[in-house]
VEXTIVEX-769682 format. One record per residue: residue in three letters; x, y, z of N, C-alpha, C in turn. Coordinates in Angstrom, 1 decimal, decimal comma, padded with zeros to 4 digits. Each point is the difference from the previous one (the first is absolute). Layout:
% VEXTIVEX-769682
(node 'ALA'; (X; Y; Z); (X; Y; Z); (X; Y; Z))
...
This chain:
% VEXTIVEX-769682
(node 'MET'; (051,4; 041,9; 037,1); (-000,6; 001,1; 000,9); (-001,5; -001,6; -000,2))
(node 'VAL'; (-000,6; 000,4; 001,6); (-001,3; 000,2; -000,1); (-000,8; 001,2; -000,1))
(node 'VAL'; (-001,3; 000,1; -001,2); (-000,7; 001,0; 001,0); (-001,1; 000,0; 000,7))
(node 'LYS'; (-000,3; 000,2; 001,4); (-001,3; -000,1; 000,5); (-001,6; 000,7; -000,7))
(node 'THR'; (-001,0; -000,5; -000,3); (-001,0; 000,4; -001,0); (-001,7; 000,5; 000,6))
(node 'ARG'; (000,7; 000,0; 000,6); (-001,3; 000,0; 001,7); (000,6; 000,5; 000,8))
(node 'PRO'; (-000,9; 000,5; 001,5); (000,1; 001,1; 000,3); (000,9; -000,7; 001,4))
(node 'HIS'; (-000,1; -000,8; 000,7); (000,5; -000,5; 000,7); (001,2; -000,8; 000,0))
(node 'PRO'; (001,4; -000,1; 000,4); (000,6; -000,7; 000,1); (000,2; -000,7; -000,3))
(node 'ILE'; (000,6; -002,0; -000,1); (001,0; -000,6; -000,2); (001,3; -000,6; 000,6))
(node 'ARG'; (-000,3; -000,8; 001,1); (001,0; -001,0; 001,1); (-000,3; -000,7; -000,3))
(node 'ILE'; (001,3; -000,8; -000,3); (000,8; -000,7; -000,4); (001,1; -000,6; 001,2))
(node 'TYR'; (-001,0; -001,3; -000,3); (000,6; -000,7; 001,4); (001,1; -001,4; 000,2))
(node 'SER'; (000,2; -000,7; 000,4); (001,2; -000,5; -000,4); (-000,7; -001,8; -000,3))
(node 'ALA'; (001,0; -000,8; -001,0); (-000,5; -001,0; -000,6); (-000,5; -000,8; 001,5))
(node 'ASN'; (001,0; 000,0; 001,3); (-000,3; -000,5; 001,3); (-001,3; 000,2; 000,9))
(node 'THR'; (-000,9; 000,9; -000,4); (-001,0; 001,2; 000,4); (-001,2; -000,8; -000,2))
(node 'SER'; (-001,0; -000,9; 001,3); (-000,4; -000,8; 000,1); (-001,4; 001,0; -000,7))
(node 'GLU'; (-000,4; -000,8; -000,4); (-001,8; 000,6; -001,0); (-000,2; 001,1; 000,5))
(node 'LEU'; (-000,8; -000,8; 001,9); (-000,9; 001,0; 000,5); (001,5; 000,2; 001,2))
(node 'ALA'; (000,5; 001,6; -000,4); (000,7; 000,5; 001,4); (000,0; 000,7; 001,2))
(node 'THR'; (000,4; -000,4; 000,8); (-000,6; 000,8; 001,5); (001,5; 000,7; 000,5))
(node 'GLY'; (-000,8; 001,3; 001,3); (001,1; 000,2; 000,3); (001,7; 000,2; -000,2))
(node 'ASP'; (001,0; 000,0; 000,7); (000,9; 000,0; -001,0); (000,3; 000,2; -001,6))
(node 'GLN'; (-000,3; -001,3; -000,4); (-000,1; -000,5; -000,9); (-000,5; 001,1; -001,4))
(node 'LEU'; (-000,8; 001,5; 000,4); (-000,7; 000,4; -001,0); (000,9; 000,7; 000,0))
(node 'PRO'; (000,9; 000,3; 000,9); (001,1; 001,6; -000,6); (000,7; -000,9; -000,3))
(node 'ALA'; (001,4; -000,6; -000,1); (000,7; -000,8; -000,2); (000,5; -001,1; -000,5))
(node 'GLY'; (-001,4; -000,3; -000,8); (000,1; -000,4; -001,2); (000,6; 000,4; -001,4))
(node 'VAL'; (-000,8; 001,4; 000,6); (000,1; 000,8; -001,7); (001,3; 000,9; -000,3))
(node 'ILE'; (-000,1; -001,0; -001,7); (001,8; 000,6; -000,7); (-000,3; 000,9; -000,6))
(node 'ALA'; (-001,0; 000,5; -000,4); (-000,8; 001,0; -000,6); (-001,0; 000,9; 000,2))
(node 'GLU'; (000,1; 000,7; -000,5); (-002,1; 001,1; -000,6); (000,9; 000,8; -000,9))
(node 'ILE'; (-001,1; -000,7; -000,9); (-000,5; 001,1; -000,7); (-001,0; 001,2; 000,0))
(node 'LEU'; (000,4; 001,3; -000,3); (-000,9; 001,6; 000,8); (-000,9; -000,3; -001,8))
(node 'PRO'; (-001,5; 001,1; 000,0); (-000,2; -000,1; -001,2); (-000,3; 000,9; -000,5))
(node 'SER'; (000,4; -000,1; -001,5); (000,1; 000,6; -000,6); (-000,4; 001,4; -000,3))
(node 'GLY'; (-001,7; 000,3; 000,2); (-000,6; 000,7; -000,3); (-000,3; 000,0; -001,4))
(node 'GLN'; (000,3; -000,8; -000,6); (-000,2; -001,0; -001,8); (-001,9; -001,0; 001,0))
(node 'MET'; (-000,2; -000,5; -000,9); (-001,9; 000,8; 001,0); (-000,3; -001,9; -002,1))
(node 'ALA'; (000,5; -000,8; -000,3); (-000,7; -000,8; -000,7); (-000,5; -001,1; 000,4))
(node 'ARG'; (-001,1; 000,2; -000,8); (-001,1; -001,0; 000,3); (-000,9; 000,0; -000,9))
(node 'LEU'; (-001,5; -001,0; 000,4); (-000,8; -000,1; -001,2); (-001,1; 000,9; 000,4))
(node 'ALA'; (-000,5; 000,9; -000,8); (-001,0; 000,7; -000,2); (-001,0; -000,9; 000,7))
(node 'ALA'; (-001,1; 000,6; 001,1); (-001,0; -000,5; 000,5); (-001,0; 000,7; -000,4))
(node 'GLU'; (-001,2; -001,1; -000,8); (-001,4; 000,8; -000,2); (-001,1; 000,0; 000,7))
(node 'GLY'; (-000,7; 001,0; 000,1); (-001,0; -000,2; 001,1); (-000,1; -001,9; 000,0))
(node 'ALA'; (-000,8; 000,3; 001,2); (-000,4; -001,9; 000,3); (-001,6; 000,6; 000,7))
(node 'ASP'; (-001,7; -000,8; -000,8); (-001,0; 000,1; 000,9); (-000,2; -001,1; 000,9))
(node 'ALA'; (-001,6; -000,4; 000,5); (001,0; -000,7; 001,2); (-000,8; -001,2; -000,1))
(node 'GLY'; (000,4; -000,3; -001,0); (-000,1; -001,3; -000,7); (-001,3; -000,1; 001,1))
(node 'GLN'; (000,2; -002,4; -000,1); (-000,7; -000,9; 000,4); (-000,2; -000,2; 002,0))
(node 'VAL'; (-000,6; 000,4; -000,4); (-000,3; -000,4; 002,1); (000,5; -001,4; 000,2))
(node 'VAL'; (000,3; -000,4; 000,5); (000,1; -001,6; 000,7); (000,3; 000,1; 001,9))
(node 'GLU'; (-000,8; -001,2; 000,3); (-000,8; -000,2; 001,1); (002,1; -000,9; 000,6))
(node 'VAL'; (000,4; 000,9; 001,0); (001,3; -000,8; 000,6); (000,0; 000,2; 001,6))
(node 'ASP'; (000,5; -000,2; 000,4); (000,1; -000,2; 002,0); (-000,2; 001,2; 000,6))
(node 'VAL'; (-000,3; 001,8; -001,0); (-001,0; 001,1; 000,6); (-001,3; -000,5; -001,4))
(node 'PRO'; (-000,5; 001,1; 000,6); (-001,6; -000,2; -001,7); (000,5; 001,0; -000,4))
(node 'LEU'; (-000,2; -000,3; -001,3); (000,0; 000,5; -001,0); (001,0; 000,8; -001,0))
(node 'VAL'; (001,0; -000,3; 000,5); (001,4; 000,4; -001,0); (-000,2; 000,4; -001,1))
(node 'PRO'; (000,2; 001,4; -000,4); (000,0; 000,5; -002,1); (001,5; -000,1; -000,3))
(node 'VAL'; (000,1; -000,7; -000,8); (001,7; -001,1; -000,2); (000,2; 001,2; -002,0))
(node 'PRO'; (000,4; 001,1; 000,2); (000,8; 000,8; -001,2); (000,3; -000,7; -000,6))
(node 'ALA'; (-000,4; 000,3; -001,4); (001,3; -000,8; -001,0); (000,9; 000,7; -000,4))
(node 'SER'; (001,3; 000,3; 000,5); (000,7; 000,9; -000,8); (000,6; -000,3; -001,2))
(node 'ARG'; (000,8; 001,1; -001,0); (000,1; -000,3; -000,6); (001,0; 001,5; -000,7))
(node 'TYR'; (000,6; -001,2; -000,7); (001,9; 001,5; -000,2); (000,0; -000,5; -001,1))
(node 'GLY'; (000,6; 001,3; -000,5); (-000,5; 001,3; -000,9); (002,0; -000,7; -000,6))
(node 'ASP'; (001,2; 001,0; -000,8); (001,2; -000,3; -000,4); (000,8; 000,4; 001,0))
(node 'LEU'; (001,2; -000,4; -000,1); (001,4; 000,5; 001,2); (-000,5; 000,6; 000,0))
(node 'GLU'; (000,5; 000,9; 001,1); (000,4; 001,3; -000,5); (001,5; 000,5; 001,2))
(node 'HIS'; (000,6; 000,2; -000,9); (001,6; 001,1; 000,6); (001,3; -000,7; 000,1))
(node 'LEU'; (000,3; -001,3; -000,3); (000,7; -000,2; -000,5); (000,6; 000,0; -001,1))
(node 'PRO'; (001,0; 000,2; 000,6); (001,0; 000,0; -001,8); (000,4; -000,4; -001,1))
(node 'GLU'; (000,4; 000,1; -001,1); (000,6; -001,1; -000,5); (000,9; -001,2; 000,4))
(node 'PRO'; (-000,1; -000,6; -000,8); (000,9; -000,7; 000,5); (001,4; 000,2; -000,4))
(node 'ALA'; (000,7; -000,8; 001,8); (002,2; 000,9; -000,9); (000,4; -001,1; 000,8))
(node 'PRO'; (000,9; -000,2; 000,2); (001,3; -000,4; 000,6); (-000,5; -000,3; 001,5))
(node 'GLU'; (000,5; 001,6; 000,1); (000,3; -000,2; 001,5); (-001,2; 001,6; -000,2))
(node 'PRO'; (-000,6; 000,5; 001,4); (-000,4; -000,7; 000,9); (-000,8; -000,9; 000,6))
(node 'TRP'; (-000,2; -000,9; 000,7); (-000,8; -001,6; 000,3); (-001,3; 001,4; 000,8))
(node 'TYR'; (-001,4; -000,5; -000,3); (-001,3; 000,7; 000,9); (-000,9; -001,4; 000,4))
(node 'ALA'; (000,3; 000,9; 001,1); (-000,5; -001,0; 001,4); (-001,6; 000,1; 000,2))
(node 'VAL'; (-000,9; -000,2; -000,7); (-001,7; 000,4; -000,1); (-000,5; -001,4; 000,3))
(node 'PRO'; (-001,0; 000,8; 000,5); (-001,0; -001,4; 000,1); (-000,5; -001,1; -000,3))
(node 'ARG'; (-000,5; -001,0; 000,7); (000,6; -001,5; -001,1); (-002,0; 000,1; -000,8))
(node 'LEU'; (-000,6; 000,5; -000,1); (-000,9; 000,6; -001,1); (000,6; 000,4; -001,1))
(node 'THR'; (001,2; 001,3; 000,3); (-000,3; 000,6; -001,1); (001,7; -000,7; -000,4))
(node 'THR'; (000,4; -001,1; 000,6); (000,4; -000,9; -000,8); (000,0; -001,0; -001,0))
(node 'LEU'; (-001,6; -000,5; 000,8); (-000,3; -000,7; -000,6); (-000,7; 001,3; -002,3))
(node 'ALA'; (-000,2; 000,6; 000,3); (-000,2; 001,6; -001,2); (000,7; -000,2; -000,5))
(node 'ALA'; (001,4; -000,6; 000,4); (001,2; 000,8; -000,7); (000,5; -001,5; 000,0))
(node 'ALA'; (-000,6; -001,1; -000,7); (000,6; -001,2; 000,5); (001,2; -000,4; -001,5))
(node 'GLY'; (001,2; -000,3; 000,4); (001,0; -000,3; -001,2); (000,6; 000,9; -000,1))
(node 'ARG'; (000,0; 001,3; 000,6); (001,0; 001,2; 000,3); (000,7; -000,4; 001,1))
(node 'GLU'; (001,7; 000,0; 000,1); (000,7; -000,6; 000,3); (000,6; 001,1; 001,3))
(node 'ASP'; (-000,9; 001,4; -000,1); (000,5; 001,0; 000,7); (-000,1; 000,3; 001,4))
(node 'ARG'; (-000,6; -001,0; 000,5); (-001,7; 000,4; 001,0); (000,2; -001,1; 000,8))
(node 'LEU'; (-000,1; 000,6; 001,5); (-000,1; -001,3; 001,2); (-001,1; -000,1; 000,4))
(node 'ARG'; (-000,7; -001,1; 001,0); (-000,6; 000,5; 001,2); (001,2; -000,6; 001,3))
(node 'PRO'; (-000,8; 000,1; 000,4); (000,5; -000,7; 001,7); (-000,8; -001,3; 000,4))
(node 'GLN'; (000,9; -001,1; -000,4); (-000,4; -001,4; 000,5); (000,8; -000,5; 001,6))
(node 'GLU'; (-000,5; -001,1; 000,4); (000,5; -000,7; 000,5); (000,0; 001,3; 001,4))
(node 'GLN'; (-001,6; 000,1; 000,3); (-000,3; 001,7; 000,9); (000,6; -000,6; 001,0))
(node 'VAL'; (000,1; 000,8; 000,8); (000,4; -000,3; 002,1); (-001,6; 001,2; 001,3))
(node 'HIS'; (-000,4; -000,7; 000,2); (-000,9; 000,5; 000,9); (000,8; 000,8; 001,6))
(node 'ASN'; (-000,9; 000,3; 000,6); (-000,2; 000,4; 001,1); (-001,3; -000,7; 000,6))
(node 'ALA'; (000,4; 000,0; 001,5); (-000,5; -001,3; 000,7); (-001,7; 001,0; -000,2))
(node 'GLN'; (-000,1; 001,0; 000,2); (-001,6; 000,1; -000,9); (-000,8; -000,1; -001,3))
(node 'GLY'; (001,4; -001,3; -000,5); (-000,4; -000,2; -001,3); (000,0; 000,5; -001,1))
(node 'THR'; (001,1; 002,1; 000,2); (-000,2; 000,3; -001,1); (001,2; 000,2; -000,4))
(node 'VAL'; (000,0; 000,1; -001,7); (001,1; -000,1; -001,0); (001,4; 001,3; 001,1))
(node 'VAL'; (001,2; -000,4; -000,5); (001,2; 001,2; 001,0); (000,6; -000,1; -001,7))
(node 'GLY'; (-000,2; -000,6; -000,5); (001,7; -000,3; -000,6); (-000,1; -001,5; -000,8))
(node 'CYS'; (000,7; 000,0; -000,8); (000,6; -001,2; -000,5); (001,1; -000,3; 000,1))
(node 'ARG'; (000,4; -001,0; -000,6); (001,5; -001,2; 000,2); (000,5; 000,0; -002,1))
(node 'ALA'; (-000,6; -000,1; -000,7); (000,0; 000,3; -001,6); (-000,9; 000,7; -000,8))
(node 'PHE'; (-000,1; 000,5; -001,5); (-000,4; 000,2; -000,4); (-000,2; -001,2; -001,4))
(node 'GLY'; (-000,9; 000,5; -000,4); (-000,7; -001,2; -001,1); (-000,5; 001,0; -000,9))
(node 'THR'; (-000,1; -001,3; -001,3); (000,0; 000,8; -001,9); (-001,2; -001,0; -000,3))
(node 'ILE'; (-001,1; 000,6; -000,7); (-001,0; -001,0; -000,8); (000,9; 000,7; -001,4))
(node 'GLY'; (-000,1; -001,6; -000,9); (000,7; 000,0; -001,3); (-001,6; 000,1; -000,9))
(node 'PRO'; (000,7; -000,1; -001,4); (-001,3; 000,3; -001,1); (-001,6; -001,3; 001,3))
(node 'LEU'; (-000,9; 000,7; -000,9); (-001,7; -000,8; 000,1); (-000,2; -001,3; -001,2))
């Protein structure tokens, strides 16, 4: 069993779905959908100040420094279930074999991620 720890579902596409799925391939390629569980495993975010200002294609854009705290709301490791978590949470929990992150993403014609074809883990760093 996979427990989804974010507020949106994860759609799992068949392995033969292309990275850029369009038209009929979007609904037809879905082989499973994992709905949100209501749990919200994540890293605590600390306030960020404006940081440095850099010159980019638009004039003077602030670049705030993100700071993250402790991992929140991820239960202790157990043989079951698996937890589908964001990539940053997966990195913070490196070495835990019970958390998964979406991998091999599928995008729609506008470039928005609509699902994945696999899950991945991150071993000990």
